[in-house]
C-alpha positions, 0 to 999 in steps of 0.5 A: 859552519853550514849554510842552510837555505830555502827557495820560495816562489813569489807572486806580485803581492808576495814580492811587494810585501817582502820588499816592505818587510825587508826595509821595516827589518832594517835590512841593508839596501839591495844590491843587484847582480846579473848572474849566468849559470852553466851546469855540466853533466858528468861523463860517468856519474849520474848527477840526478841520482847522486844529487850533485852538481857542477856549475860555472857562474859568471856573476857580474863578470866574475867567473867561479866554479862550484861543486854541490853535494848531496842535500842534507836536509830537504826541502832545505838545501844544506849541503857541501859546496866547494867554490873558487874563482877562476881567472880565466874566461867562461869559454876556456873553462868550459873547454877544459871541462869538455876535454875532461868528459863533461858536457854542458847541460843547461844555462840558467840566467837571472837577475838577483836582488840581495839584502842582508837582514840583521839578527842573532843569526844574520840572513841573506835574502834574495829576490831572483828574476829568472829567465823563463821561470818567474820570481823567487826568494831565497833566504839563507843563514849560517848555522853550526848544525843542520838542526840550528839551521832549520830553526833559523830558517823557520824564524827568518821566514816567519820574520819576513811574513812568508810563513804561507809559502812552502819551500821548493826543493828543486833548483832553478835548472830543474824547475826550467826543465819541467816547464819546458817539458809541459811546453813540448808536450802541449805542442805534442797534444795539439797535433792532429794526424798528418801534421807536424810542428816545430818543438821550440820553448823558451828560445830552445829548439828541439827540432820537428815532431811529425804526427803520422796519417794513422796517428803514429809518430815520427821523431826522426827530426827531433833533436837534443832529447834523450832517446827515452823521451822520443820513444814512441809506439803504436799506442803511446806518444813520445814523452818528450821529457827534457832531461838536463843532466844527460850526456849527448854526443853533440848538443845537450838539452836546454843548451843555450848560447854561453854568456861571454866573459868580458874579462876579470880585471875591473870586475868586483863580486860583492864584498866577499873574499876571492877565492873562497875555500872549502866549506859546507853551504846551502845554495842551488840556485 
């Protein structure tokens, strides 16, 4: 079976109507989870180019590792996913991956409320409050084929009253990087010749950018961005594009303080069995 998913951005009115619609459809009461996702850059493979991902997720104290293959039906996210539980702490798992050459690329934190919707093809609907981004909805169904999943998602989106919203192909990580880039570029554009300013957004510091008296740019004190993002010439400013998947010698873009795993002894993860085996799934939150 495949698990196909769409992601939708929600306004305040959209969220209120969705919660009412879920109750009217007889969806199970929401369960809420605190999730912290740490993404890793591969030492030799360019994940943005191959459309893959490697993630450690701390979900209500339970740690899981997940590999995500390329999307098969964008903007829907039907894809291969291999995931299983780890009986260790986040720091230990992170250290192991770093010893193998992986580097932390970013951390995304969210609060997820989840409903199960009955039907011929039952679905799972989540409302995510993502730190630094806002509120989103993810709709997920299981299907035998890509085509069946596409049809089931469209039907469930209609039942939920969300036809007016367009699916988003980007992951939360990509959306966060785009917003951070816009914030850094706004700081850059406000600099006058002879001024300097700290580059900081969403709790992450990227050092200091200096505008020279002649209008040029000094990026020697900028940190945590790829070389291409801080390159500047006499006629152009540095792009300051945040590239969360890049490799870095010391620190990586978007790296934040990693959440600590309080231990797995008394923790439970929803009603799903652990560990989960190799399967195909549509989920890049």
